[in-house]
C-alpha positions in Angstrom: 50.7 43.3 126.1 50.0 41.2 129.3 50.2 38.0 127.3 54.0 38.7 126.8 54.7 39.5 130.5 55.9 36.1 131.6 58.0 35.6 128.4 59.5 39.1 128.8 60.4 38.5 132.5 62.3 35.4 131.5 64.3 37.2 128.9 64.7 40.5 130.8 64.2 40.0 134.5 65.3 43.5 135.5 63.4 45.4 132.8 59.6 46.2 132.9 57.4 45.1 130.0 57.4 47.9 127.4 54.2 49.9 127.1 52.2 49.3 123.9 54.8 47.1 122.3 57.6 49.6 122.0 60.1 49.2 120.2 58.0 46.9 117.9 57.1 49.1 114.9 54.2 46.9 113.8 56.1 44.2 112.0 57.9 42.6 114.9 57.4 40.0 117.6 54.6 41.6 119.5 52.5 42.4 116.5 52.7 38.8 115.3 50.1 37.9 117.9 47.6 40.4 116.5 45.1 39.9 113.7 45.9 40.5 110.1 43.2 43.2 110.0 44.8 45.1 113.0 48.2 44.7 111.4 46.9 46.1 108.0 45.2 49.0 109.7 48.2 49.9 111.8 50.5 49.9 108.8 48.2 52.1 106.8 48.3 54.6 109.6 52.1 54.4 109.7 52.2 55.0 105.9 50.0 58.1 106.2 52.3 59.5 108.8 55.4 58.7 106.7 53.8 60.4 103.7 53.1 63.5 105.7 56.7 63.7 106.8 57.8 63.3 103.1 55.4 66.0 101.9 55.7 68.5 104.7 58.9 70.3 103.4 57.0 71.1 100.2 54.0 72.4 102.0 56.1 74.5 104.4 58.2 76.0 101.7 55.2 76.8 99.5 53.3 78.4 102.5 56.3 80.4 103.5 57.2 81.9 100.1 53.6 82.5 99.1 52.9 84.3 102.4 55.4 87.1 101.4 53.0 88.5 98.8 49.6 86.9 99.3 48.9 86.5 103.0 45.1 85.9 103.0 45.3 83.6 99.9 48.1 81.6 101.7 45.8 81.1 104.7 42.9 80.0 102.6 44.9 77.6 100.5 46.6 76.3 103.7 43.2 75.5 105.2 42.4 73.8 101.8 45.5 71.6 102.2 44.7 70.7 105.8 41.2 69.6 104.7 42.7 67.6 101.8 45.2 66.0 104.2 42.3 65.0 106.5 40.4 63.4 103.6 43.6 61.7 102.5 44.2 60.3 106.0 40.6 59.0 106.4 40.6 57.6 102.9 43.9 55.8 103.3 43.1 54.4 106.7 39.6 53.2 105.7 40.2 52.1 102.1 43.9 51.5 101.7 46.0 53.1 98.9 43.0 53.7 96.6 41.1 55.7 99.2 43.7 58.4 99.4 43.1 59.8 95.9 40.5 62.6 96.5 42.5 64.0 99.4 45.8 63.8 97.5 44.3 65.7 94.6 43.1 68.4 96.9 46.6 68.7 98.5 48.3 68.7 95.1 46.0 71.5 93.8 46.7 73.5 96.9 50.4 73.2 96.6 50.3 74.1 92.9 48.2 77.2 93.8 50.7 78.2 96.4 53.6 77.9 94.0 51.6 79.7 91.3 50.9 82.6 93.6 54.5 82.7 94.7 55.8 83.0 91.1 53.1 85.5 90.4 54.3 87.6 93.4 57.9 87.4 92.1 56.8 88.5 88.6 55.0 91.4 90.2 58.1 92.4 92.1 60.1 92.5 88.9 57.4 94.4 87.1 57.3 97.0 89.9 61.1 97.3 89.8 61.1 97.8 86.0 58.4 100.4 86.3 60.2 102.4 89.0 63.5 102.2 87.0 61.7 103.5 83.9 60.4 106.4 85.9 63.9 107.3 86.9 65.2 107.2 83.4 62.5 109.6 82.1 63.5 112.3 84.7 
C-alpha cells in the first residue's frame, strides 16, 4: 500500500491511506498494481465466502429443524458439513471452481441427511399422534 501513499496524499490530503486497500474489493484501483495470480487467488477466496453466505440459511434451517428430534445425529451431520465446507474451501482456493466438487458433495449429502431426518421426525410425530388417538377411541 505504501506505493500509493504519495498519490493518495495528493488526492486526499486530510485523509490517511486506507489500510489493506479498503474500500477496493479486489477489482479496483489498488488491486490493478498486483499480479494476476494474486488477483485470481483473492477472487477465489471472495467467492468461497460469498457461497458460504448464500448456503448458510439452508444449513442453519436444516440444523435447527433436525435438532428437534435427532440431537446427536444433527451434531454428527453438522460436523460432517463443516469438514465438507473446509474441503470445499481448500479445493476452491487451490484449484479454482473444479477443486470444490468433493467438498460440495459432502455438504450436499449432509444437508440432504438433515432434511431427511427432519421429515422422518415429523412423520414419527404424526404416527405417535395417530397411535394415541386410536388408543382413546378404543376406550
